[in-house]
Structures are given as C-alpha cells and as structure tokens.
C-alpha positions as CSV (number, residue, x, y, z in Angstrom):
1,M,0.0,0.0,0.0
2,S,1.5,3.3,-1.1
3,A,-1.1,5.5,0.7
4,R,0.5,7.4,3.6
5,Q,-2.9,8.0,5.3
6,Y,-5.6,5.4,5.6
7,R,-7.8,3.5,8.1
8,I,-8.0,-0.1,9.1
9,F,-11.5,-1.4,10.1
10,A,-11.4,-4.5,12.2
11,G,-14.1,-6.6,13.7
12,R,-12.1,-7.0,16.9
13,A,-8.8,-5.6,18.2
14,A,-6.6,-6.4,21.1
15,D,-3.2,-5.6,22.6
16,A,-1.5,-6.2,26.0
17,R,-3.7,-3.6,27.7
18,T,-7.2,-4.0,26.3
19,E,-9.6,-5.8,24.0
20,R,-12.0,-4.0,21.8
21,A,-15.0,-4.7,19.6
22,A,-15.4,-3.2,16.2
23,T,-12.4,-0.8,15.9
24,S,-11.0,1.8,13.5
25,V,-7.3,2.5,13.5
26,S,-6.0,5.5,11.6
27,V,-2.5,5.4,10.1
28,S,-0.4,8.3,8.9
29,D,3.3,8.3,7.9
30,G,3.9,4.9,9.4
31,R,2.4,5.7,12.8
32,I,-0.9,5.1,14.5
33,V,-2.7,8.4,14.9
34,E,-6.1,7.3,16.3
35,V,-7.8,4.2,17.7
36,C,-11.5,4.4,18.1
37,A,-14.8,2.5,18.0
38,A,-16.0,1.9,14.4
39,Q,-19.5,3.3,14.3
40,G,-22.0,1.8,12.0
41,S,-22.1,4.9,9.9
42,N,-18.3,5.0,9.7
43,R,-17.3,2.8,6.8
44,P,-14.2,2.1,4.8
45,S,-13.4,4.4,2.0
46,A,-11.1,4.0,-1.0
47,G,-7.6,3.2,0.2
48,D,-8.8,1.9,3.6
49,I,-8.3,-1.7,4.7
50,D,-11.7,-3.4,5.3
51,A,-11.0,-6.2,7.8
52,R,-14.3,-6.2,9.6
53,D,-14.2,-10.0,9.7
54,C,-10.7,-10.1,11.3
55,L,-8.9,-9.6,14.6
56,L,-6.4,-6.8,14.6
57,L,-3.3,-7.1,16.8
58,P,0.1,-5.3,17.2
59,G,2.6,-7.1,14.9
60,F,4.4,-10.0,16.4
61,V,8.1,-9.5,17.5
62,D,10.3,-12.6,17.2
63,I,13.5,-12.1,19.2
64,H,14.8,-15.7,18.6
65,V,14.7,-16.9,15.0
66,H,17.4,-18.5,12.9
67,G,15.7,-18.7,9.6
68,G,12.8,-19.9,7.5
69,A,11.6,-20.7,4.0
70,G,14.8,-22.7,3.4
71,R,17.1,-19.8,4.3
72,G,19.2,-19.1,7.4
73,T,20.9,-16.3,9.2
74,M,24.2,-18.2,9.1
75,E,24.3,-17.9,5.3
76,A,25.4,-14.4,6.1
77,R,23.8,-13.1,2.9
78,R,21.4,-10.2,2.5
79,D,19.2,-12.1,0.1
80,A,18.8,-14.9,2.7
81,Q,17.9,-12.4,5.3
82,D,15.3,-10.8,3.0
83,D,13.8,-14.2,2.3
84,I,13.5,-14.8,6.0
85,A,11.9,-11.4,6.5
86,R,9.3,-12.2,3.9
87,H,8.6,-15.6,5.5
88,L,8.2,-14.0,8.9
89,A,5.8,-11.3,7.6
90,A,3.6,-14.0,6.1
91,H,3.2,-15.3,9.7
92,G,2.4,-12.0,11.4
93,V,5.9,-10.9,12.4
94,T,6.7,-7.2,12.0
95,G,10.1,-7.1,13.7
96,F,12.8,-9.7,14.5
97,L,16.3,-10.4,15.7
98,P,18.2,-12.6,13.3
99,T,19.7,-15.2,15.6
100,T,23.1,-16.9,15.1
101,I,24.3,-20.3,16.2
102,T,27.8,-21.2,17.4
103,G,30.2,-21.5,14.5
104,P,33.5,-20.2,13.2
105,W,33.9,-16.6,14.3
106,E,34.5,-15.4,10.8
107,L,31.0,-16.7,9.8
108,Q,29.3,-15.4,12.9
109,A,30.9,-12.0,12.4
110,E,29.6,-11.9,8.8
111,A,26.1,-12.9,9.9
112,V,26.1,-10.1,12.5
113,A,27.4,-7.6,9.9
114,V,24.6,-8.5,7.4
115,A,21.9,-8.0,10.1
116,A,23.5,-4.8,11.4
117,S,23.5,-3.3,7.9
118,A,19.7,-3.9,7.7
119,M,18.8,-2.2,10.9
120,G,16.9,0.9,10.2
121,D,15.9,0.0,6.7
122,G,13.2,2.4,5.6
123,A,10.3,2.1,3.2
124,N,12.6,2.2,0.2
125,R,14.2,-1.0,1.3
126,R,11.6,-2.8,3.4
127,V,10.7,-6.3,2.1
128,G,9.2,-8.0,5.1
129,A,9.6,-7.9,8.9
130,S,12.1,-5.3,10.1
131,V,15.5,-6.2,11.6
132,L,15.6,-4.8,15.1
133,G,19.1,-6.1,16.1
134,V,20.9,-9.4,16.6
135,H,20.5,-12.3,19.0
136,L,23.9,-14.0,19.5
137,E,23.2,-17.5,20.6
138,G,26.6,-18.9,21.5
139,P,29.5,-19.4,21.3
140,Y,29.7,-18.8,25.1
141,I,27.7,-21.8,26.2
142,N,28.2,-25.0,28.2
143,P,29.1,-28.0,26.0
144,K,27.1,-30.2,28.4
145,K,23.9,-28.4,27.2
146,K,24.9,-27.6,23.6
147,G,21.8,-29.0,22.0
148,A,22.2,-28.6,18.3
149,Q,25.2,-26.2,18.6
150,P,28.5,-27.4,17.1
151,E,30.7,-28.2,20.1
152,Q,34.1,-27.5,18.3
153,F,33.3,-23.8,18.0
154,I,32.2,-23.2,21.6
155,R,34.5,-20.7,23.3
156,P,35.1,-19.4,26.8
157,P,33.4,-16.1,27.6
158,D,35.6,-13.1,27.0
159,P,34.7,-9.5,26.2
160,G,37.9,-9.0,24.3
161,D,37.1,-12.0,22.1
162,L,33.7,-10.5,21.3
163,E,35.1,-7.1,20.4
164,R,38.0,-8.5,18.3
165,H,35.7,-10.4,16.1
166,L,32.7,-8.0,15.9
167,G,34.3,-4.6,16.1
168,D,31.7,-1.8,15.9
169,N,29.0,-4.4,15.2
170,V,28.9,-5.2,18.9
171,A,26.4,-2.4,19.0
172,A,24.0,-4.4,17.0
173,L,23.8,-7.1,19.6
174,K,20.5,-6.9,21.5
175,I,20.6,-10.3,23.2
176,V,23.5,-12.6,24.0
177,T,22.8,-16.1,25.2
178,L,25.4,-17.5,27.5
179,A,26.0,-20.0,30.3
180,P,26.7,-18.0,33.5
181,E,28.5,-20.9,35.3
182,V,31.3,-21.1,32.7
183,D,34.7,-19.6,33.7
184,G,34.9,-16.1,32.4
185,A,31.1,-15.5,32.2
186,T,31.1,-12.9,35.1
187,A,33.3,-10.5,33.2
188,L,31.3,-10.9,30.0
189,I,27.9,-10.4,31.8
190,R,29.2,-7.2,33.3
191,Y,30.5,-6.0,29.9
192,L,27.2,-6.7,28.2
193,V,25.1,-5.2,30.9
194,D,27.2,-2.0,30.8
195,R,26.5,-1.8,27.1
196,G,22.8,-2.3,27.6
197,T,22.8,-5.7,25.9
198,I,20.3,-8.3,27.3
199,V,22.1,-11.2,28.9
200,S,20.1,-14.4,28.4
201,I,20.8,-17.5,30.4
202,G,20.7,-20.5,28.1
203,H,22.5,-23.7,26.9
204,T,23.5,-23.9,30.5
205,D,23.9,-26.3,33.4
206,A,23.8,-23.6,36.0
207,T,22.4,-24.3,39.4
208,Y,19.7,-22.1,41.0
209,A,22.4,-20.3,43.0
210,Q,24.5,-19.6,39.9
211,V,21.4,-18.1,38.2
212,V,20.8,-15.9,41.2
213,D,24.4,-14.7,41.0
214,A,23.9,-13.9,37.3
215,I,20.7,-12.0,38.1
216,A,22.7,-9.9,40.6
217,L,25.1,-9.1,37.8
218,G,22.3,-8.0,35.5
219,A,21.1,-11.1,33.6
220,R,17.4,-10.6,32.8
221,H,16.4,-13.2,30.3
222,V,16.2,-17.0,29.8
223,T,16.7,-18.6,26.4
224,H,14.0,-21.1,25.3
225,C,13.0,-22.1,28.9
226,F,13.1,-25.9,29.6
227,N,15.3,-26.6,26.6
228,A,19.1,-27.1,26.8
229,M,19.3,-26.3,30.5
230,R,19.3,-27.8,34.0
231,P,15.8,-28.9,34.8
232,M,13.8,-28.2,38.0
233,E,14.2,-30.8,40.8
234,S,12.9,-30.9,44.3
235,R,16.1,-29.8,46.0
236,E,17.8,-28.1,43.1
237,P,15.4,-25.7,41.3
238,G,18.0,-25.2,38.5
239,V,17.4,-22.7,35.7
240,V,13.8,-23.6,35.2
241,G,13.0,-23.1,38.9
242,A,14.8,-19.7,38.8
243,A,12.8,-18.7,35.7
244,M,9.6,-19.5,37.5
245,A,10.6,-18.0,40.9
246,R,12.6,-14.9,40.0
247,P,10.5,-11.9,38.7
248,E,13.6,-10.3,37.3
249,L,13.8,-12.8,34.5
250,R,11.8,-12.9,31.3
251,A,11.4,-16.4,30.0
252,E,11.4,-17.4,26.3
253,L,9.1,-20.2,25.4
254,I,8.8,-22.3,22.2
255,W,5.1,-23.2,22.4
256,D,5.0,-25.7,19.6
257,N,3.9,-28.6,21.8
258,I,7.0,-30.5,20.7
259,H,9.9,-28.8,22.5
260,V,7.8,-28.4,25.6
261,H,4.8,-30.3,26.8
262,P,1.7,-28.1,26.7
263,A,1.1,-28.6,30.4
264,S,4.6,-27.3,31.1
265,C,3.9,-24.3,28.9
266,R,0.7,-23.6,30.8
267,A,2.5,-24.0,34.2
268,L,5.3,-21.6,33.2
269,V,2.9,-18.9,32.1
270,K,0.8,-19.3,35.2
271,A,3.9,-19.2,37.4
272,K,5.4,-16.1,35.9
273,G,2.3,-14.4,34.6
274,A,2.0,-13.2,31.0
275,A,4.1,-10.1,31.8
276,G,7.1,-12.4,32.4
277,M,6.9,-14.4,29.2
278,V,8.0,-14.0,25.6
279,L,6.8,-16.5,22.9
280,I,9.5,-17.2,20.4
281,S,9.7,-19.4,17.3
282,D,13.4,-20.5,17.4
283,G,12.6,-21.0,13.7
284,I,15.2,-22.5,11.5
285,P,15.7,-22.8,7.7
286,G,13.3,-25.8,7.7
287,S,10.4,-23.7,8.9
288,G,7.8,-23.5,6.2
289,M,9.4,-26.5,4.3
290,Q,8.1,-30.0,3.8
291,D,9.1,-33.3,5.4
292,G,12.3,-34.6,3.9
293,F,13.9,-31.2,3.5
294,Q,17.5,-31.3,4.5
295,F,19.9,-28.5,5.5
296,S,22.7,-27.8,7.9
297,L,23.0,-25.9,11.2
298,G,26.7,-25.0,11.1
299,D,28.2,-28.3,10.1
300,L,25.4,-30.4,11.6
301,P,23.0,-32.1,9.2
302,V,19.3,-31.6,9.9
303,T,16.3,-33.3,8.4
304,I,12.6,-32.4,8.6
305,H,10.7,-35.5,9.7
306,D,7.2,-35.9,11.0
307,G,6.9,-32.2,11.6
308,S,10.1,-31.7,13.6
309,A,13.7,-30.9,12.8
310,R,16.3,-33.4,14.1
311,L,19.9,-34.3,14.0
312,P,20.8,-37.8,12.9
313,D,20.9,-38.9,16.6
314,G,17.3,-37.6,17.1
315,T,18.3,-34.4,18.9
316,L,15.8,-31.6,18.3
317,A,17.6,-29.0,16.1
318,G,15.6,-25.8,16.5
319,S,11.9,-25.4,15.7
320,L,9.6,-25.3,12.7
321,L,7.2,-23.1,14.7
322,T,5.9,-19.8,13.4
323,L,4.5,-17.2,15.8
324,D,1.0,-17.3,14.4
325,L,0.9,-20.9,15.4
326,A,2.4,-20.1,18.8
327,F,-0.4,-17.5,19.3
328,A,-3.0,-20.2,18.5
329,N,-1.3,-22.8,20.7
330,A,-1.6,-20.5,23.7
331,A,-5.3,-20.0,23.1
332,E,-6.4,-20.9,26.7
333,F,-5.0,-17.5,27.7
334,G,-6.8,-14.3,26.8
335,L,-6.1,-12.1,23.8
336,S,-4.4,-9.5,25.9
337,D,-2.2,-12.0,27.6
338,R,-1.2,-13.5,24.3
339,S,-0.6,-10.2,22.7
340,A,1.7,-9.2,25.6
341,M,3.7,-12.4,25.3
342,I,4.1,-12.2,21.5
343,S,4.2,-8.4,20.8
344,Y,4.5,-6.0,23.8
345,N,6.9,-8.0,26.1
346,P,9.6,-8.6,23.4
347,A,9.3,-5.0,22.3
348,L,9.6,-3.9,26.0
349,A,12.7,-6.1,26.5
350,L,14.4,-4.5,23.5
351,G,13.7,-1.0,24.9
352,L,11.0,-0.4,22.2
353,G,7.9,-0.6,24.4
354,H,7.3,3.1,23.9
355,R,6.7,2.7,20.2
356,K,6.0,-0.9,19.4
357,G,3.7,-3.6,20.7
358,L,0.5,-1.6,21.4
359,L,-2.4,-0.2,19.5
360,A,-2.1,3.4,20.6
361,P,-1.5,6.8,19.1
362,G,2.1,7.5,18.4
363,Y,3.1,3.8,18.1
364,D,4.5,2.4,14.9
365,A,1.9,1.0,12.6
366,D,3.3,-2.5,12.9
367,L,0.1,-4.6,12.7
368,V,-1.3,-8.0,11.9
369,L,-4.8,-9.1,10.9
370,L,-5.9,-12.7,11.7
371,G,-8.9,-14.3,10.1
372,A,-11.5,-16.3,12.0
373,D,-9.4,-19.4,11.4
374,G,-6.3,-17.8,13.0
375,A,-4.5,-17.5,9.7
376,V,-2.6,-14.3,8.9
377,R,-4.6,-12.2,6.4
378,A,-2.4,-9.2,6.3
379,T,0.7,-7.8,7.9
380,V,1.6,-4.1,8.0
381,V,5.1,-2.9,8.8
382,G,5.7,0.8,9.3
383,G,2.3,1.6,7.8
384,E,3.1,-0.5,4.6
385,L,1.0,-3.5,3.6
386,I,3.9,-6.0,3.4
387,Y,1.8,-9.2,3.2
388,D,-1.7,-9.6,1.9
389,A,-3.0,-13.2,1.8
390,D,-5.8,-12.2,-0.6
391,A,-3.2,-11.0,-3.2
392,R,-1.3,-14.3,-3.3
C-alpha cells in the first residue's frame, strides 16, 4: 500500500492492555494516529483496509529466530535475510532479531554484519519484517547443554574476544545467550550489561544459586526455557526453577507442543504471569518446508521428519514453529495476555515498548490481521502493507 494515510477497520482488536469490539485505526506516515470504535455509519473508503471479519493485533516480534523458508541467518547473505523477513511477515511478524548459532567466528561476524546493515531500513528497502538487532546464541555456552550447537566452536566467555571479532557491530547485539556458570562468564555479563545488551541464560547447566548470582550481575532473560538447561528438581530448582521464581527474568518459550509439553507451557505462564513471558519461534531454515527437507546448522545435518527438525541422533535442532501458530497454541490465555507475550513484552525487553507492541496513538503502525481461522490475512510494517493473503 503506497497511501500514507488510511484507516483499518477490524471486527475485533486487542493488545496487551485492552480488548475492543469493532475498531478503526487511523495510520499516517507509518504511525498510528487514532484508535476508536468503528460506528455503523463510519465505513471504509477507497484506500482503507476493510477487515471487519478479522482480529487486529500489534505485529508479532520474534526475538529468537534462525531462519525460515529454506534460508538461514548463518548464510550471512542479504538475500537470505530478505527471504527470512518475507517468510516471517507472512506469519504476522513485523520485527525480529536474526539469531546466530555457534560456528566459526568469521562466519558469525559476517552474519552479524549483514543484520547490522539492515537495521533501520526504511520504506525504500523494506521487504518484510524489520530487523531490530541481533541475538547472538553462542559461542559462550556450556558444552554439556549444547543441544544442536556445534561443540568444536564453543568458546570461553571473553569481552575482548567479542570485540575483536565483531568490532563496531557489537552495538547491533540486543541479546547474547550464555552459560553463566562457565569460567569467564562474570566478566562478559558485566561487559554486556554495561553496554545495555540483554544477557540471556541458556544452553547452561547452571544451578539455581548460579542463576541468582547472574541476576545480581544484571542477567534478565532465559533462552527457550526448559530446553538445553538444567531442569527443576525438588532440592535443586535449576534454571527452570529460577525462571519461575525470579521476577527479574523474562522467559522465552517455544510453544510448539514438541519442545515443551503443553502442560509445562501452561505451568510456566501461570507461574510467571503473562508479563514475564516471551513467545519465540526459534525458527530454522526448515520452517515452512516439507518433510524430507535437509539443511545444515553449522556443520550439523538436519532433516525435517514428522513435523520436527532433528539431527541424525534424534536431537531436536531448532523449531519449525511460526508465531501465528504459537499464538494459536496459547489459546487458553486471553487475547491481551497472548498479545503481551508475543508483541509487547519482546518490544519492551528491547527497549522499544514506547513505540512498538501496542495499538495506541504515536506507536509504529506494525500490525497483523488474523482471520476467523487464525490464519494471517495481512501484515503491516511501518504503515506499509507488506503481506496480503488475498493478493497471493
């Protein structure tokens, strides 16, 4: 849509703060300028979006996604990132953090550089969901909990190591996943916190006490809670227990009903409250692809089989989830709670809660429309209609 001013008429609307019946949202120059009840006499005009049979939500924000549609962040190519951005927009995502995996530093640095170059792309370059920064998942993790991360490239935490390899692109890092119990982690946590980078506890065998120490240093996030971490036990709560018990931590959750049992998903959300949760996809290049599709995570071969992505030994290798499905899987929670977990909370974590994640005047017009069946009908990024299911 090239129009700079228009209205969206939706049958329902919701965000983290409220749910509304028939709603009209006015958009101008990429921002929301008015949100109001749609009166019967107030009907769409030429150039408006008529979605009176749809649910309007703030666009989804995916802070942990490795790829999709056969492409991956670790290709370190702009065309791959553009393809991922298009794929994500088709599933309601308006902003994302391209997420790396542990690998040769030269490749990780190239992947970060590609993402950094895309930050701030305007309307003249936008092709899909916007790049909001980078999530560096590894190499500073515990080999005992490496999951599908290549062990030979895991490194001891070291701020100097990070700066040597990334240079000025360190500024693009919004989240760094690390294991706080590994030697050297304390110095790296302090360095990242001082820079305003989110320290996320993940791929870790940390005890509860070690997580508490990391919180005291400024750690505020947990990477894909339950997965690749010490579990909760009666006398050792571990990382999962800390995620549930400590309000300082936001917990990521892959709600695909494969990585985590749905009862565990419900328990975590109820323990923390929606305000403490972020739904992620952890999507990989196989997301959106058919069974039998093969690709690599680093040098690890991955095959899509029976709806999941696995290494040859059966280890889960990332997720095929998309955030529209995560939103549907969490349906027992209300629209506002789900919107918080999938839009507002990740925006807030990134320091963008003042302009993304809500349906309110002054906020970016990053929006998604869902049909009655939960499928994405349209995605708007910065006021532009980036994805339109009816036009495909």
